[in-house]
PATI-493695 format. One record per residue: residue number from 1; z, y, x of N, C-alpha, C, CB in turn; residue in three letters; chain. Coordinates in steps of 0.02 Angstrom, whole numbers. Glycine has a CB too. Layout:
N
+-----+--------+--------+--------+--------+--------+--------+--------+--------+--------+--------+--------+--------+---------+--------+
! num !     nZ !     nY !     nX !    caZ !    caY !    caX !     cZ !     cY !     cX !    cbZ !    cbY !    cbX ! residuo ! cadena !
+-----+--------+--------+--------+--------+--------+--------+--------+--------+--------+--------+--------+--------+---------+--------+
! NUM !      Z !      Y !      X !      Z !      Y !      X !      Z !      Y !      X !      Z !      Y !      X !     ALA !      A !
...
+-----+--------+--------+--------+--------+--------+--------+--------+--------+--------+--------+--------+--------+---------+--------+
//
This chain:
145
+-----+--------+--------+--------+--------+--------+--------+--------+--------+--------+--------+--------+--------+---------+--------+
! num !     nZ !     nY !     nX !    caZ !    caY !    caX !     cZ !     cY !     cX !    cbZ !    cbY !    cbX ! residuo ! cadena !
+-----+--------+--------+--------+--------+--------+--------+--------+--------+--------+--------+--------+--------+---------+--------+
!   1 !      0 !    -59 !     41 !      0 !      0 !      0 !      0 !     62 !     43 !     59 !      0 !    -46 !     MET !      A !
!   2 !    -46 !     99 !     27 !    -56 !    160 !     64 !    -26 !    218 !     23 !   -131 !    172 !     80 !     ASP !      A !
!   3 !     24 !    248 !     50 !     54 !    305 !     14 !     16 !    369 !     30 !    129 !    312 !     34 !     LEU !      A !
!   4 !     -1 !    400 !    -22 !    -37 !    463 !    -13 !     12 !    520 !    -26 !    -99 !    468 !    -62 !     VAL !      A !
!   5 !     17 !    561 !     23 !     63 !    618 !     15 !     23 !    679 !     -6 !    101 !    632 !     81 !     ARG !      A !
!   6 !     50 !    711 !    -55 !     18 !    774 !    -77 !     46 !    831 !    -35 !     30 !    787 !   -153 !     LYS !      A !
!   7 !      2 !    873 !    -14 !     23 !    932 !     23 !     48 !    984 !    -26 !    -34 !    960 !     67 !     LYS !      A !
!   8 !    105 !   1010 !    -11 !    130 !   1064 !    -54 !    104 !   1131 !    -29 !    208 !   1063 !    -55 !     ARG !      A !
!   9 !     83 !   1170 !    -77 !     61 !   1237 !    -59 !    123 !   1283 !    -57 !      8 !   1264 !   -110 !     LYS !      A !
!  10 !    123 !   1330 !    -11 !    180 !   1376 !    -10 !    181 !   1419 !    -73 !    177 !   1422 !     54 !     PRO !      A !
!  11 !    241 !   1432 !    -97 !    248 !   1472 !   -157 !    237 !   1545 !   -139 !    318 !   1461 !   -189 !     MET !      A !
!  12 !    191 !   1577 !   -173 !    173 !   1645 !   -154 !    198 !   1698 !   -203 !     99 !   1651 !   -148 !     SER !      A !
!  13 !    237 !   1680 !   -252 !    263 !   1730 !   -297 !    338 !   1737 !   -287 !    247 !   1712 !   -371 !     ASP !      A !
!  14 !    363 !   1796 !   -305 !    434 !   1812 !   -295 !    466 !   1816 !   -364 !    443 !   1879 !   -255 !     ILE !      A !
!  15 !    523 !   1788 !   -370 !    560 !   1792 !   -432 !    595 !   1860 !   -435 !    611 !   1733 !   -438 !     ASN !      A !
!  16 !    572 !   1905 !   -478 !    598 !   1973 !   -482 !    651 !   1981 !   -536 !    542 !   2022 !   -493 !     VAL !      A !
!  17 !    666 !   1930 !   -573 !    715 !   1935 !   -627 !    783 !   1957 !   -602 !    721 !   1868 !   -663 !     VAL !      A !
!  18 !    810 !   1930 !   -546 !    875 !   1955 !   -523 !    873 !   2029 !   -503 !    898 !   1913 !   -463 !     PRO !      A !
!  19 !    818 !   2053 !   -476 !    812 !   2123 !   -457 !    812 !   2168 !   -519 !    748 !   2134 !   -416 !     TYR !      A !
!  20 !    780 !   2145 !   -572 !    779 !   2183 !   -634 !    849 !   2187 !   -664 !    730 !   2152 !   -685 !     ILE !      A !
!  21 !    886 !   2133 !   -660 !    955 !   2132 !   -685 !    998 !   2183 !   -647 !    985 !   2062 !   -680 !     ASP !      A !
!  22 !    992 !   2183 !   -581 !   1030 !   2230 !   -540 !   1010 !   2301 !   -557 !   1020 !   2215 !   -465 !     VAL !      A !
!  23 !    946 !   2314 !   -565 !    922 !   2381 !   -581 !    950 !   2405 !   -648 !    845 !   2383 !   -582 !     MET !      A !
!  24 !    951 !   2361 !   -698 !    978 !   2380 !   -763 !   1053 !   2394 !   -761 !    963 !   2325 !   -814 !     LEU !      A !
!  25 !   1089 !   2356 !   -722 !   1161 !   2369 !   -714 !   1172 !   2437 !   -681 !   1194 !   2314 !   -672 !     VAL !      A !
!  26 !   1134 !   2452 !   -628 !   1140 !   2517 !   -596 !   1121 !   2574 !   -643 !   1096 !   2520 !   -533 !     LEU !      A !
!  27 !   1070 !   2564 !   -683 !   1051 !   2615 !   -732 !   1107 !   2630 !   -781 !    988 !   2593 !   -770 !     LEU !      A !
!  28 !   1139 !   2578 !   -806 !   1195 !   2588 !   -852 !   1253 !   2623 !   -818 !   1218 !   2520 !   -881 !     VAL !      A !
!  29 !   1268 !   2604 !   -756 !   1322 !   2637 !   -720 !   1308 !   2711 !   -710 !   1333 !   2602 !   -652 !     VAL !      A !
!  30 !   1248 !   2728 !   -690 !   1231 !   2799 !   -680 !   1230 !   2837 !   -746 !   1164 !   2805 !   -645 !     PHE !      A !
!  31 !   1208 !   2805 !   -800 !   1208 !   2839 !   -864 !   1279 !   2853 !   -889 !   1170 !   2797 !   -916 !     MET !      A !
!  32 !   1325 !   2810 !   -873 !   1394 !   2820 !   -894 !   1429 !   2872 !   -851 !   1433 !   2754 !   -892 !     VAL !      A !
!  33 !   1416 !   2872 !   -786 !   1452 !   2918 !   -741 !   1421 !   2987 !   -736 !   1456 !   2888 !   -673 !     THR !      A !
!  34 !   1357 !   2996 !   -751 !   1325 !   3061 !   -743 !   1356 !   3116 !   -786 !   1252 !   3055 !   -760 !     ALA !      A !
!  35 !   1373 !   3105 !   -849 !   1404 !   3159 !   -887 !   1473 !   3179 !   -861 !   1409 !   3140 !   -959 !     PRO !      A !
!  36 !   1506 !   3135 !   -824 !   1572 !   3151 !   -798 !   1570 !   3195 !   -736 !   1609 !   3088 !   -783 !     MET !      A !
!  37 !   1513 !   3201 !   -705 !   1507 !   3239 !   -643 !   1487 !   3311 !   -658 !   1456 !   3207 !   -596 !     LEU !      A !
!  38 !   1535 !   3351 !   -677 !   1523 !   3422 !   -689 !   1548 !   3462 !   -630 !   1558 !   3445 !   -755 !     ASN !      A !
!  39 !   1507 !   3508 !   -608 !   1526 !   3549 !   -552 !   1564 !   3609 !   -577 !   1464 !   3571 !   -511 !     GLN !      A !
!  40 !   1615 !   3628 !   -541 !   1654 !   3687 !   -560 !   1718 !   3667 !   -595 !   1612 !   3732 !   -606 !     GLY !      A !
!  41 !   1752 !   3718 !   -619 !   1817 !   3711 !   -652 !   1807 !   3717 !   -727 !   1868 !   3764 !   -625 !     ILE !      A !
!  42 !   1850 !   3686 !   -765 !   1845 !   3690 !   -838 !   1870 !   3758 !   -861 !   1887 !   3633 !   -872 !     GLU !      A !
!  43 !   1823 !   3798 !   -885 !   1839 !   3865 !   -912 !   1804 !   3873 !   -979 !   1818 !   3921 !   -863 !     VAL !      A !
!  44 !   1830 !   3919 !  -1019 !   1798 !   3935 !  -1083 !   1746 !   3989 !  -1070 !   1851 !   3959 !  -1137 !     GLU !      A !
!  45 !   1683 !   3968 !  -1070 !   1629 !   4014 !  -1053 !   1614 !   4062 !  -1110 !   1565 !   3975 !  -1035 !     LEU !      A !
!  46 !   1596 !   4124 !  -1094 !   1577 !   4171 !  -1146 !   1510 !   4151 !  -1177 !   1573 !   4243 !  -1119 !     PRO !      A !
!  47 !   1501 !   4168 !  -1241 !   1439 !   4152 !  -1276 !   1396 !   4215 !  -1279 !   1454 !   4124 !  -1347 !     GLN !      A !
!  48 !   1333 !   4208 !  -1259 !   1287 !   4265 !  -1259 !   1220 !   4242 !  -1287 !   1278 !   4294 !  -1189 !     VAL !      A !
!  49 !   1179 !   4290 !  -1305 !   1113 !   4275 !  -1331 !   1062 !   4295 !  -1278 !   1100 !   4313 !  -1399 !     ASN !      A !
!  50 !   1055 !   4255 !  -1227 !   1009 !   4268 !  -1172 !    964 !   4209 !  -1160 !   1047 !   4286 !  -1108 !     ASN !      A !
!  51 !    910 !   4221 !  -1124 !    865 !   4167 !  -1102 !    900 !   4128 !  -1046 !    796 !   4195 !  -1078 !     GLU !      A !
!  52 !    885 !   4065 !  -1041 !    913 !   4024 !   -987 !    883 !   4044 !   -921 !    901 !   3949 !  -1001 !     ALA !      A !
!  53 !    923 !   4042 !   -868 !    899 !   4057 !   -801 !    857 !   4000 !   -775 !    958 !   4072 !   -753 !     LEU !      A !
!  54 !    808 !   4017 !   -735 !    768 !   3966 !   -701 !    803 !   3949 !   -635 !    694 !   3990 !   -689 !     ASN !      A !
!  55 !    842 !   3897 !   -636 !    879 !   3876 !   -577 !    842 !   3817 !   -546 !    954 !   3857 !   -595 !     ILE !      A !
!  56 !    829 !   3821 !   -482 !    794 !   3768 !   -446 !    843 !   3710 !   -435 !    765 !   3794 !   -379 !     ASP !      A !
!  57 !    829 !   3653 !   -466 !    872 !   3595 !   -461 !    874 !   3565 !   -391 !    850 !   3542 !   -511 !     GLU !      A !
!  58 !    823 !   3581 !   -350 !    819 !   3552 !   -283 !    862 !   3590 !   -233 !    748 !   3551 !   -260 !     ASN !      A !
!  59 !    880 !   3653 !   -249 !    921 !   3692 !   -204 !    995 !   3679 !   -216 !    906 !   3767 !   -212 !     LEU !      A !
!  60 !   1034 !   3687 !   -163 !   1106 !   3678 !   -169 !   1136 !   3735 !   -209 !   1138 !   3672 !    -99 !     GLU !      A !
!  61 !   1189 !   3720 !   -246 !   1221 !   3770 !   -289 !   1294 !   3778 !   -270 !   1213 !   3751 !   -363 !     THR !      A !
!  62 !   1316 !   3840 !   -266 !   1385 !   3857 !   -253 !   1412 !   3889 !   -317 !   1393 !   3905 !   -191 !     LEU !      A !
!  63 !   1467 !   3861 !   -344 !   1496 !   3888 !   -405 !   1565 !   3916 !   -389 !   1502 !   3832 !   -460 !     VAL !      A !
!  64 !   1574 !   3980 !   -407 !   1639 !   4013 !   -400 !   1666 !   4023 !   -470 !   1633 !   4081 !   -360 !     VAL !      A !
!  65 !   1726 !   3999 !   -482 !   1755 !   4000 !   -549 !   1817 !   4045 !   -551 !   1773 !   3930 !   -573 !     SER !      A !
!  66 !   1826 !   4078 !   -609 !   1886 !   4118 !   -622 !   1915 !   4092 !   -688 !   1869 !   4195 !   -626 !     VAL !      A !
!  67 !   1979 !   4075 !   -687 !   2011 !   4050 !   -748 !   2044 !   4107 !   -786 !   2063 !   3995 !   -730 !     THR !      A !
!  68 !   2070 !   4092 !   -844 !   2105 !   4142 !   -884 !   2170 !   4165 !   -850 !   2121 !   4114 !   -954 !     ALA !      A !
!  69 !   2197 !   4123 !   -806 !   2259 !   4140 !   -770 !   2244 !   4179 !   -706 !   2298 !   4077 !   -752 !     GLU !      A !
!  70 !   2182 !   4204 !   -697 !   2159 !   4244 !   -639 !   2163 !   4203 !   -575 !   2202 !   4307 !   -632 !     GLN !      A !
!  71 !   2148 !   4138 !   -579 !   2145 !   4096 !   -519 !   2072 !   4086 !   -501 !   2180 !   4027 !   -532 !     GLU !      A !
!  72 !   2058 !   4085 !   -435 !   1990 !   4077 !   -409 !   1981 !   4006 !   -382 !   1975 !   4129 !   -354 !     TYR !      A !
!  73 !   1923 !   3978 !   -395 !   1905 !   3912 !   -369 !   1834 !   3917 !   -342 !   1911 !   3857 !   -425 !     PHE !      A !
!  74 !   1821 !   3879 !   -290 !   1754 !   3877 !   -261 !   1734 !   3803 !   -255 !   1752 !   3913 !   -191 !     ILE !      A !
!  75 !   1674 !   3788 !   -276 !   1651 !   3719 !   -272 !   1579 !   3716 !   -249 !   1659 !   3683 !   -340 !     SER !      A !
!  76 !   1568 !   3674 !   -201 !   1502 !   3663 !   -173 !   1486 !   3589 !   -182 !   1498 !   3685 !    -97 !     LEU !      A !
!  77 !   1457 !   3572 !   -239 !   1441 !   3503 !   -253 !   1501 !   3459 !   -266 !   1402 !   3475 !   -196 !     GLY !      A !
!  78 !   1557 !   3488 !   -283 !   1618 !   3450 !   -295 !   1634 !   3450 !   -370 !   1677 !   3478 !   -255 !     ALA !      A !
!  79 !   1673 !   3401 !   -389 !   1696 !   3400 !   -458 !   1761 !   3438 !   -462 !   1703 !   3328 !   -484 !     THR !      A !
!  80 !   1784 !   3449 !   -523 !   1843 !   3491 !   -533 !   1909 !   3452 !   -523 !   1842 !   3521 !   -601 !     SER !      A !
!  81 !   1907 !   3390 !   -506 !   1968 !   3350 !   -503 !   2012 !   3367 !   -443 !   1950 !   3278 !   -501 !     GLU !      A !
!  82 !   1984 !   3376 !   -385 !   2024 !   3384 !   -324 !   2021 !   3455 !   -298 !   2000 !   3336 !   -271 !     ASN !      A !
!  83 !   2028 !   3504 !   -341 !   2021 !   3572 !   -318 !   2086 !   3611 !   -325 !   1966 !   3607 !   -356 !     GLN !      A !
!  84 !   2097 !   3656 !   -279 !   2155 !   3700 !   -281 !   2130 !   3772 !   -283 !   2202 !   3687 !   -220 !     GLU !      A !
!  85 !   2169 !   3815 !   -314 !   2150 !   3885 !   -317 !   2154 !   3916 !   -248 !   2194 !   3924 !   -368 !     SER !      A !
!  86 !   2111 !   3965 !   -235 !   2109 !   3999 !   -171 !   2113 !   4073 !   -182 !   2045 !   3980 !   -131 !     VAL !      A !
!  87 !   2130 !   4110 !   -130 !   2134 !   4183 !   -136 !   2065 !   4214 !   -133 !   2179 !   4211 !    -80 !     SER !      A !
!  88 !   2061 !   4276 !   -156 !   1997 !   4312 !   -157 !   1971 !   4323 !    -86 !   2005 !   4379 !   -194 !     LEU !      A !
!  89 !   2016 !   4337 !    -39 !   1996 !   4347 !     31 !   1966 !   4283 !     60 !   2056 !   4370 !     73 !     ASP !      A !
!  90 !   1997 !   4226 !     45 !   1972 !   4162 !     70 !   1904 !   4146 !     39 !   2022 !   4106 !     55 !     LEU !      A !
!  91 !   1893 !   4164 !    -24 !   1827 !   4153 !    -55 !   1775 !   4194 !    -17 !   1828 !   4173 !   -130 !     ILE !      A !
!  92 !   1791 !   4257 !     -1 !   1744 !   4298 !     36 !   1725 !   4268 !    103 !   1773 !   4367 !     46 !     GLY !      A !
!  93 !   1775 !   4242 !    139 !   1762 !   4212 !    205 !   1720 !   4148 !    198 !   1829 !   4196 !    240 !     GLU !      A !
!  94 !   1739 !   4105 !    151 !   1703 !   4042 !    143 !   1631 !   4053 !    120 !   1739 !   3997 !     95 !     GLN !      A !
!  95 !   1622 !   4099 !     72 !   1554 !   4112 !     47 !   1511 !   4142 !    103 !   1556 !   4159 !    -14 !     VAL !      A !
!  96 !   1540 !   4186 !    144 !   1502 !   4215 !    199 !   1479 !   4161 !    248 !   1544 !   4268 !    236 !     ALA !      A !
!  97 !   1523 !   4112 !    263 !   1504 !   4057 !    307 !   1450 !   4013 !    276 !   1566 !   4015 !    324 !     ARG !      A !
!  98 !   1457 !   4001 !    212 !   1407 !   3959 !    177 !   1340 !   3993 !    175 !   1431 !   3942 !    105 !     ILE !      A !
!  99 !   1339 !   4058 !    161 !   1276 !   4097 !    159 !   1244 !   4099 !    228 !   1289 !   4169 !    133 !     ILE !      A !
! 100 !   1284 !   4106 !    281 !   1257 !   4105 !    349 !   1225 !   4038 !    365 !   1312 !   4121 !    400 !     ASP !      A !
! 101 !   1256 !   3983 !    343 !   1229 !   3917 !    357 !   1169 !   3900 !    313 !   1284 !   3865 !    347 !     ALA !      A !
! 102 !   1168 !   3925 !    251 !   1114 !   3908 !    204 !   1098 !   3970 !    162 !   1135 !   3849 !    158 !     ASN !      A !
! 103 !   1053 !   4013 !    187 !   1038 !   4076 !    150 !   1003 !   4065 !     83 !    994 !   4120 !    193 !     PRO !      A !
! 104 !    974 !   4007 !     71 !    938 !   3996 !      8 !    983 !   3966 !    -47 !    879 !   3950 !     20 !     SER !      A !
! 105 !   1048 !   3962 !    -35 !   1093 !   3932 !    -84 !   1098 !   3977 !   -146 !   1163 !   3920 !    -54 !     ILE !      A !
! 106 !   1104 !   3946 !   -204 !   1111 !   3982 !   -266 !   1186 !   3991 !   -280 !   1076 !   3945 !   -325 !     GLN !      A !
! 107 !   1207 !   4052 !   -293 !   1278 !   4066 !   -307 !   1285 !   4082 !   -382 !   1305 !   4125 !   -263 !     VAL !      A !
! 108 !   1327 !   4043 !   -415 !   1340 !   4052 !   -486 !   1413 !   4069 !   -497 !   1320 !   3989 !   -526 !     LEU !      A !
! 109 !   1426 !   4115 !   -544 !   1493 !   4136 !   -561 !   1509 !   4109 !   -630 !   1501 !   4214 !   -558 !     VAL !      A !
! 110 !   1566 !   4074 !   -634 !   1587 !   4044 !   -697 !   1654 !   4076 !   -714 !   1593 !   3965 !   -691 !     GLU !      A !
! 111 !   1653 !   4122 !   -762 !   1713 !   4157 !   -781 !   1737 !   4139 !   -850 !   1703 !   4231 !   -776 !     GLY !      A !
! 112 !   1802 !   4131 !   -858 !   1831 !   4116 !   -923 !   1825 !   4177 !   -968 !   1905 !   4095 !   -915 !     ASP !      A !
! 113 !   1817 !   4165 !  -1033 !   1811 !   4220 !  -1081 !   1873 !   4264 !  -1080 !   1801 !   4192 !  -1152 !     THR !      A !
! 114 !   1931 !   4235 !  -1068 !   1994 !   4273 !  -1069 !   2013 !   4300 !  -1000 !   2049 !   4229 !  -1095 !     ASN !      A !
! 115 !   1970 !   4295 !   -951 !   1985 !   4322 !   -885 !   1982 !   4398 !   -887 !   1935 !   4294 !   -832 !     ALA !      A !
! 116 !   2023 !   4428 !   -846 !   2026 !   4501 !   -842 !   1962 !   4529 !   -812 !   2088 !   4524 !   -800 !     ASP !      A !
! 117 !   1937 !   4584 !   -840 !   1875 !   4614 !   -816 !   1882 !   4639 !   -744 !   1853 !   4672 !   -862 !     TRP !      A !
! 118 !   1940 !   4665 !   -726 !   1951 !   4687 !   -658 !   1948 !   4630 !   -608 !   2018 !   4721 !   -652 !     GLY !      A !
! 119 !   1970 !   4571 !   -628 !   1966 !   4512 !   -586 !   1894 !   4494 !   -573 !   2003 !   4453 !   -618 !     THR !      A !
! 120 !   1852 !   4498 !   -625 !   1781 !   4481 !   -617 !   1746 !   4532 !   -572 !   1746 !   4480 !   -686 !     MET !      A !
! 121 !   1762 !   4596 !   -580 !   1731 !   4648 !   -537 !   1752 !   4637 !   -465 !   1752 !   4719 !   -561 !     ILE !      A !
! 122 !   1815 !   4620 !   -453 !   1838 !   4606 !   -385 !   1801 !   4547 !   -354 !   1913 !   4593 !   -385 !     GLY !      A !
! 123 !   1789 !   4496 !   -395 !   1753 !   4437 !   -370 !   1680 !   4455 !   -353 !   1755 !   4381 !   -422 !     LEU !      A !
! 124 !   1647 !   4492 !   -397 !   1577 !   4510 !   -385 !   1572 !   4554 !   -323 !   1548 !   4547 !   -447 !     ILE !      A !
! 125 !   1618 !   4600 !   -314 !   1617 !   4643 !   -254 !   1628 !   4601 !   -191 !   1672 !   4697 !   -259 !     THR !      A !
! 126 !   1674 !   4554 !   -194 !   1687 !   4510 !   -137 !   1625 !   4468 !   -120 !   1746 !   4464 !   -150 !     THR !      A !
! 127 !   1591 !   4441 !   -172 !   1531 !   4401 !   -161 !   1475 !   4444 !   -130 !   1507 !   4370 !   -226 !     LEU !      A !
! 128 !   1467 !   4505 !   -154 !   1415 !   4548 !   -126 !   1431 !   4567 !    -53 !   1408 !   4612 !   -168 !     GLN !      A !
! 129 !   1494 !   4579 !    -38 !   1514 !   4593 !     32 !   1504 !   4532 !     77 !   1586 !   4615 !     35 !     ASN !      A !
! 130 !   1507 !   4472 !     47 !   1497 !   4410 !     86 !   1423 !   4395 !     98 !   1530 !   4351 !     51 !     ALA !      A !
! 131 !   1378 !   4432 !     65 !   1307 !   4422 !     76 !   1269 !   4394 !     18 !   1298 !   4379 !    133 !     GLY !      A !
! 132 !   1300 !   4387 !    -40 !   1266 !   4362 !    -99 !   1229 !   4421 !   -131 !   1316 !   4329 !   -150 !     VAL !      A !
! 133 !   1163 !   4417 !   -132 !   1124 !   4473 !   -158 !   1128 !   4478 !   -234 !   1051 !   4465 !   -138 !     ALA !      A !
! 134 !   1122 !   4422 !   -268 !   1120 !   4423 !   -341 !   1156 !   4362 !   -369 !   1047 !   4425 !   -366 !     ASN !      A !
! 135 !   1222 !   4367 !   -380 !   1256 !   4310 !   -410 !   1239 !   4306 !   -485 !   1333 !   4316 !   -401 !     PRO !      A !
! 136 !   1230 !   4246 !   -510 !   1213 !   4236 !   -581 !   1275 !   4210 !   -617 !   1154 !   4187 !   -589 !     ASN !      A !
! 137 !   1280 !   4228 !   -681 !   1337 !   4207 !   -722 !   1318 !   4146 !   -764 !   1360 !   4265 !   -767 !     PHE !      A !
! 138 !   1365 !   4100 !   -769 !   1357 !   4042 !   -812 !   1387 !   4060 !   -880 !   1391 !   3977 !   -781 !     ILE !      A !
! 139 !   1347 !   4053 !   -933 !   1369 !   4067 !  -1001 !   1348 !   4011 !  -1047 !   1341 !   4135 !  -1026 !     THR !      A !
! 140 !   1371 !   4016 !  -1109 !   1350 !   3969 !  -1161 !   1306 !   4006 !  -1210 !   1412 !   3936 !  -1197 !     GLN !      A !
! 141 !   1258 !   3972 !  -1241 !   1218 !   4004 !  -1293 !   1260 !   4015 !  -1356 !   1155 !   3962 !  -1309 !     PRO !      A !
! 142 !   1240 !   4065 !  -1395 !   1275 !   4078 !  -1458 !   1267 !   4019 !  -1505 !   1248 !   4142 !  -1491 !     LEU !      A !
! 143 !   1320 !   4005 !  -1542 !   1316 !   3952 !  -1593 !   1277 !   3978 !  -1652 !   1388 !   3929 !  -1615 !     ASN !      A !
! 144 !   1225 !   3942 !  -1671 !   1185 !   3963 !  -1729 !   1218 !   3936 !  -1792 !   1112 !   3938 !  -1724 !     SER !      A !
! 145 !   1228 !   3980 !  -1840 !   1261 !   3961 !  -1902 !   1212 !   3940 !  -1954 !   1303 !   4017 !  -1928 !     LEU !      A !
+-----+--------+--------+--------+--------+--------+--------+--------+--------+--------+--------+--------+--------+---------+--------+
//
């Protein structure tokens, strides 16, 4: 008896099902965590009837926040969980260093509705002295009734 052996051809296809499963799990994880990643401090933003600013999503953003208790916070791509309030002088120094390192950074001011107007003017003056040409304010659109 002569045994005939069949030659096996190498398998040329890749099983992609496990990769699709991993991709779907990652998609769900990112969808759940993305809304939790808010930059800046939780403040009650003023409501205005203005057009939305054209902010370049590809550029880095620096957010300076003022709370109703007249506390200042600075965040550069950070969440509000691990932040401590800083003095106005320290904000001026840090923003000047950041502007020197990255002149194209977008500076946004997030002020609470109940914050003192003098506090906001002091912050804007400090930012301009630090080299910020045109700080933009973060607001909420008016609620339509």
